[in-house]
TILUMLUM-851774 format. One line per 10 residues: number of its first residue (from 1); for each residue x, y, z of C-alpha. Coordinates in pm, whole numbers, plus 50000, padded with zeros to 5 digits. Each point is the difference from the previous one (the first is absolute). Last residue first. Layout:
! residues N
NUM = X Y Z; ...;
//
This chain:
! residues 150
150 = 49527 48235 48937; 49672 50123 50146; 49943 50366 49934; 49890 50322 50170; 50115 50282 49773; 50150 50309 50158; 49953 50363 49906; 50195 50288 50150; 49929 50373 50021; 50312 50186 50104;
140 = 50160 50233 50254; 50365 50032 50108; 50212 50193 50253; 49718 50142 50214; 50137 50165 50313; 49908 49864 50345; 50360 49908 50084; 50015 49791 49683; 49675 49929 49816; 49890 49757 49729;
130 = 49652 50045 49862; 49774 49753 49825; 49661 49999 49830; 49856 49659 49917; 49819 49825 49715; 49919 49628 50003; 49949 49795 49686; 49818 49671 50072; 49715 50091 49765; 49947 50341 50162;
120 = 50135 50127 50328; 50008 50354 50135; 50195 50265 50194; 50192 49814 50271; 50235 50234 50185; 50374 49954 50042; 50233 50170 50248; 50370 49918 50005; 50205 50159 50276; 50358 50013 49881;
110 = 50271 50002 50266; 50308 50184 49881; 50347 49897 50115; 50123 49940 49648; 49847 50248 49753; 49658 50078 49853; 49998 50284 49747; 49712 50253 50001; 49676 50057 49809; 49968 49702 49768;
100 = 49670 49978 49813; 49825 49698 49854; 49672 50096 49830; 49920 49649 49886; 50142 49655 50066; 49873 49678 49855; 49967 49623 50048; 50220 49902 50298; 49901 49641 50070; 49802 49907 50308;
90 = 50065 49633 50060; 49806 49675 50046; 50178 49662 50018; 49843 49888 50330; 49657 50139 49908; 49872 50278 50224; 49668 50037 50175; 49863 50294 50199; 50151 50270 49784; 50111 50327 50165;
80 = 50318 49881 50175; 50127 49863 49668; 49928 50328 49822; 50158 50208 50278; 50314 49785 49978; 50010 50039 49623; 49950 50377 50029; 50301 50020 50234; 50206 49806 49746; 49900 50256 49736;
70 = 50108 50287 50227; 50338 49830 50048; 50024 49951 49622; 49932 50371 49947; 50279 50089 50244; 50215 49745 49815; 49935 50179 49668; 50098 50326 50164; 50346 49864 50076; 50139 50058 50352;
60 = 50270 50263 49962; 50363 49946 50103; 50231 50290 49909; 50364 49882 49982; 49908 49692 49797; 49644 50047 49869; 49807 49776 49965; 50275 49739 49939; 50108 49865 50338; 49683 50151 50144;
50 = 49774 49734 49851; 50156 49734 50226; 49830 50138 50311; 50248 50052 50285; 49959 50380 49985; 49659 49955 50162; 49646 50102 49899; 49737 49886 50249; 49674 49928 49821; 49691 50038 50220;
40 = 49633 49927 49935; 49661 50172 50018; 49696 49826 49847; 49663 50120 49876; 49637 49922 49920; 49885 49650 49907; 50154 49851 50314; 50111 50271 50245; 50372 50003 50053; 50258 50107 50256;
30 = 50375 50013 50060; 50101 49742 49741; 50368 49918 50035; 50317 49964 49796; 49847 50025 49652; 50252 49999 49715; 50051 49629 49939; 50234 50015 49699; 50341 49930 50156; 49894 49779 50164;
20 = 49670 49819 49940; 49677 50070 49811; 49715 49745 49996; 49774 50224 50208; 49734 49887 50249; 50201 49757 50220; 50297 50240 49984; 49780 50279 50140; 49887 49764 50276; 50360 49929 50102;
10 = 50099 50367 49967; 49754 50124 50262; 49650 50118 49918; 49801 50273 50174; 49624 50036 50031; 49972 50285 50247; 49728 49994 50268; 49847 50343 50051; 50009 50123 50357; 49693 49981 50228;
//
């Protein structure tokens, strides 16, 4: 019997995250296991407004936005992990450690975002994240998010 994938389309992603264009950086969730891991997709296109200034003549997707995409993936995994969620609850980006950028991401690339839950203490959640393009790691980081009601 084949494994059943837990995928999410954009409508459910938008129900979980408050981000909207141009800052919603998750296009689709391919699979997730609550309390363990999540794999998502970010399609990088030349039509994104960031490329008008970063950099004209040599468009490169900013590293800080790769980290933000990983953080959004951790937020989705967090919400899919907890059994109850308050209406005004968010996962706020709290810290980043050991961020490394291995290769530039450019228009036409499809980033596969993989995040793994490491631990939770006092509503602070720690994750490990990797972004890959064509199977090659382009970014790694440890990310912390704070679960808060606003």
